[in-house]
C-alpha positions in Angstrom: 55.4 145.6 33.5 52.6 143.1 32.7 52.6 139.3 32.9 49.0 138.7 31.9 46.6 140.2 29.4 44.5 141.5 32.4 47.6 143.5 33.5 48.1 144.7 30.0 44.5 146.0 29.8 45.0 147.8 33.1 47.9 149.7 31.6 45.9 150.4 28.4 42.9 151.8 30.4 45.1 153.9 32.7 47.3 155.4 29.9 47.6 159.2 30.0 46.1 161.6 27.5 47.8 164.6 25.9 48.9 167.6 28.0 46.0 170.1 27.9 48.2 173.1 28.6 50.6 172.2 25.8 47.6 171.8 23.4 46.2 175.2 24.4 49.6 176.9 24.0 50.2 175.2 20.7 46.8 176.5 19.4 47.7 179.9 20.6 51.0 179.9 18.9 49.4 178.6 15.7 47.0 181.5 15.7 49.9 184.0 15.8 52.1 182.5 13.0 52.7 184.5 9.8 50.1 182.9 7.6 46.3 183.3 7.1 44.3 181.2 9.6 44.1 177.6 8.4 46.4 178.2 5.4 48.4 175.1 6.1 45.3 173.0 6.4 45.8 169.7 8.1 49.5 170.4 8.8 48.3 172.8 11.5 46.1 170.1 13.2 48.9 167.6 13.0 51.4 170.0 14.7 49.1 170.8 17.5 48.2 167.1 18.0 51.9 166.3 18.2 52.6 169.2 20.6 49.8 168.0 22.9 51.2 164.5 23.2 54.8 165.6 23.7 53.8 168.3 26.2 55.7 171.0 24.3 53.9 173.9 22.5 56.9 174.3 20.2 58.1 170.7 19.7 60.7 169.1 17.5 61.0 165.5 16.2 64.5 164.4 17.2 64.2 160.6 17.8 61.8 159.0 15.3 61.8 155.2 15.5 60.6 152.6 13.1 60.3 149.1 14.4 59.5 146.1 12.2 58.4 142.8 13.8 58.5 139.5 11.9 56.5 136.4 12.6 55.3 133.2 10.8 51.7 131.9 10.5 50.4 128.4 10.8 47.4 129.4 8.5 49.8 129.3 5.6 49.1 125.5 5.5 45.8 126.5 3.9 47.5 127.8 0.8 46.7 131.5 1.5 50.0 133.0 0.3 51.8 133.3 -3.0 55.1 132.9 -1.1 56.5 130.2 1.3 57.0 131.0 4.9 60.8 130.8 4.4 60.6 134.3 2.8 59.9 135.8 6.2 63.4 134.9 7.6 65.0 135.8 4.2 63.4 139.3 4.4 64.6 139.8 7.9 68.1 139.2 6.7 67.5 141.7 4.0 66.4 144.3 6.6 69.4 143.6 8.7 71.7 144.0 5.6 70.1 147.3 4.7 68.7 146.1 1.4 64.9 146.6 1.8 62.7 149.5 1.0 62.2 150.3 4.6 65.9 150.7 5.1 66.0 153.4 2.4 62.8 155.1 3.7 64.2 155.2 7.2 67.3 156.9 6.0 65.4 159.3 3.9 63.2 160.5 6.8 65.9 160.4 9.4 64.5 157.6 11.5 66.1 154.8 13.5 65.1 151.3 12.2 65.0 148.3 14.5 64.0 144.8 13.4 62.8 142.1 15.8 62.2 138.5 14.6 59.8 136.6 16.8 60.2 132.8 16.9 60.3 132.4 13.1 61.1 128.7 13.5 57.9 128.3 15.5 54.8 129.5 13.5 51.6 130.3 15.2 48.9 127.6 15.2 46.7 127.3 12.1 43.7 129.4 13.3 41.3 127.4 11.2 42.0 124.5 13.6 42.8 126.1 16.9 43.6 129.6 18.5 46.7 131.0 16.8 48.4 131.7 20.2 48.1 130.7 23.8 47.6 133.3 26.5 51.3 133.0 27.3 52.4 133.4 23.7 50.2 136.5 23.3 51.6 138.1 26.4 55.2 137.3 25.2 54.5 139.0 21.9 52.8 142.0 23.4 55.8 142.4 25.7 58.2 142.1 22.8 56.5 145.0 21.2 56.2 147.0 24.4 60.0 146.6 25.1 61.0 147.5 21.6 60.0 151.1 22.0 63.1 153.1 23.1 62.9 155.5 26.0 64.0 158.4 23.9 61.6 157.8 21.0 59.4 160.9 20.2 57.6 159.4 17.2 56.9 155.8 16.5 56.1 153.8 13.3 55.4 150.0 13.8 55.5 147.7 10.8 55.6 143.9 10.1 56.9 141.1 8.0 55.2 137.7 7.9 54.1 135.6 5.1 50.3 135.0 5.5 49.7 138.0 7.7 47.2 139.6 5.5 45.0 136.6 6.1 45.3 137.1 9.8 44.5 140.8 9.4 41.4 140.0 7.3 40.2 137.6 9.9 40.8 140.1 12.7 38.9 142.8 10.8 36.0 140.5 10.0 35.8 139.3 13.6 35.8 142.9 15.0 33.7 144.7 12.4 31.4 142.1 10.9 30.3 141.9 7.3 31.3 139.0 5.0 34.8 137.4 5.0 35.1 138.2 1.3 34.7 141.9 2.1 37.9 141.9 4.1 40.0 139.4 2.1 42.3 140.7 -0.7 45.1 139.3 -2.8 47.9 140.4 -0.4 51.2 139.9 -2.1 49.5 138.6 -5.2 47.7 135.3 -4.7 45.9 133.9 -7.8 42.2 133.2 -8.0 42.5 129.8 -6.4 44.6 131.3 -3.6 42.0 134.0 -3.0 39.3 131.4 -2.7 41.5 129.4 -0.2 42.3 132.6 1.7 38.7 133.7 2.0 37.7 130.2 3.1 40.4 130.3 5.8 39.1 133.7 7.1 35.6 132.4 7.2 36.5 129.2 9.0 38.7 131.0 11.5 36.1 133.7 12.3 33.4 131.1 12.7 35.5 129.0 15.0 36.5 132.0 17.3 33.3 134.1 17.2 32.3 136.3 20.0 35.7 137.3 21.3 37.1 140.5 22.9 39.7 142.6 21.1 42.7 140.9 22.7 41.1 137.5 22.4 40.6 138.1 18.7 44.3 139.0 18.5 45.2 135.8 20.3 43.0 133.5 18.3 43.4 135.0 14.8 46.6 137.1 14.9 50.3 136.5 14.8 53.2 137.3 17.0 54.3 140.2 14.8 50.7 141.6 14.9 50.5 141.3 18.6 53.9 142.9 18.9 52.7 145.9 17.0 49.8 146.2 19.3 52.2 146.1 22.3 54.4 148.8 20.8 51.4 151.0 20.1 50.2 150.6 23.6 53.6 151.3 25.0 53.8 154.5 23.0 50.5 155.6 24.5 51.7 154.9 28.0 54.6 157.2 27.3 52.8 159.9 25.3 54.7 159.0 22.2 52.8 159.9 19.0 52.3 157.0 16.5 52.0 156.9 12.7 50.1 153.7 11.8 51.2 151.8 8.7 48.9 149.7 6.5 46.2 147.1 6.7 48.0 144.7 9.0 49.2 147.4 11.4 45.7 148.9 11.6 44.2 145.4 12.3 46.6 145.2 15.3 45.5 148.7 16.4 41.9 147.8 16.0 42.3 145.1 18.7 43.4 147.8 21.1 40.5 150.1 20.1 38.0 147.3 20.7 39.2 147.2 24.3 39.5 150.9 25.0 37.7 153.4 22.7 40.4 156.1 23.1 43.4 153.7 22.8 44.4 155.2 19.5 44.1 158.9 20.4 47.9 159.2 20.0 47.8 157.7 16.5 47.4 159.0 13.0 47.0 156.9 9.8 50.1 157.2 7.7 48.5 156.1 4.5 45.7 154.2 2.8 47.2 151.1 1.1 46.2 149.3 -2.1 44.8 146.5 0.0 41.1 147.1 -0.5 40.0 146.5 3.0 42.4 148.9 4.5 40.2 151.9 3.7 37.3 150.1 5.5 39.4 149.5 8.6 40.4 153.2 8.6 36.8 154.2 8.3 35.8 151.9 11.2 38.5 153.5 13.3 37.6 157.0 12.3 41.1 157.7 10.9 41.9 159.7 7.8 45.2 158.8 6.0 47.9 161.3 5.4 48.9 159.7 2.1 47.3 157.5 -0.5 50.0 156.2 -2.9 48.8 152.7 -3.7 51.5 151.1 -1.6 51.0 147.5 -0.4 54.5 146.5 0.7 54.0 146.5 4.5 57.2 146.6 6.6 56.2 150.0 7.9 56.9 151.6 4.5 53.8 153.7 4.2 54.1 154.9 7.8 57.7 155.8 7.2 56.9 157.8 4.2 54.4 159.8 6.2 57.0 160.8 8.8 58.0 163.5 6.3 54.5 165.0 6.4 54.6 165.2 10.2 58.1 166.6 10.2 56.9 169.3 7.8 54.0 170.1 10.1 56.1 170.4 13.2 58.8 172.3 11.4 56.4 175.0 10.2 54.7 175.2 13.6 57.8 175.5 15.6 60.1 177.3 13.2 57.8 180.0 11.7 57.9 183.5 13.1 54.9 185.0 14.7 53.4 188.2 13.3 55.0 190.1 16.2 58.4 188.5 15.8 58.4 189.2 12.1 57.1 192.8 12.5 54.2 192.0 10.2 51.0 194.1 10.7 47.8 192.3 11.4 45.5 195.2 11.2 
């Protein structure tokens, strides 16, 4: 286990890739299934991708896990959100009581849901004034994410809850990918025009204050505990060859910090959806990811990624459950 960001990076850079033999065997099986070549389109690619990471040419999804991290942000002092920070804790209670959208989606797709609140009574620093987290706080959040991934998990979706975290995500994206702060800053949960101006100004100030940083340093200076925890969970999944479905804008901003440190850090990830947050599509483009769904969702809390579990389940079910031409006695010539 890691105790510094340097040790975390060592784990990230040494993480294993997919199993080549399982990939080859899955491709061979796909070519023999009772369907015209390519007839299932992207479902075929998804099934083979999943098989390679799980090391099984005929896999199943038996232990999908959705994990939601919650954290509070000091940048909310800049008037960047339509809701007060107290809502974060209130929504955590709603998750725990089973009353949120993610609870219903987790049940619908047969996934375990875990919720982790990270020091909600201690928001990060206002990143327009100072780095959001110290090195120790960043490592603690990364470890919280890493430890949240269960040993038996065979598919992971990471999500978040944190008032003000679209501001952090916009600042991270701007710092990593450039362009103007306004290009990355949206209305989030629905700020008015004055709120959008304040939010854009906060992103601009934060990025200018913390310019020229590495991926993890961007995460430390501009992120939040829940965003860092998602990065930690995604990295843990990579180290254990667990496929990941990324959620929305904030989750992808966390993932982008990993990709900035190691170009293949997200090879075990697919994008679950493209959200209604305008900049999410630009982050996906920058990461070279094509979303499975585009439903104009903008809820967060892993909801889009959870909905996409059904797509991956369908892909794996067809790949592993269909008969081959030989098994079905169907002539190929």
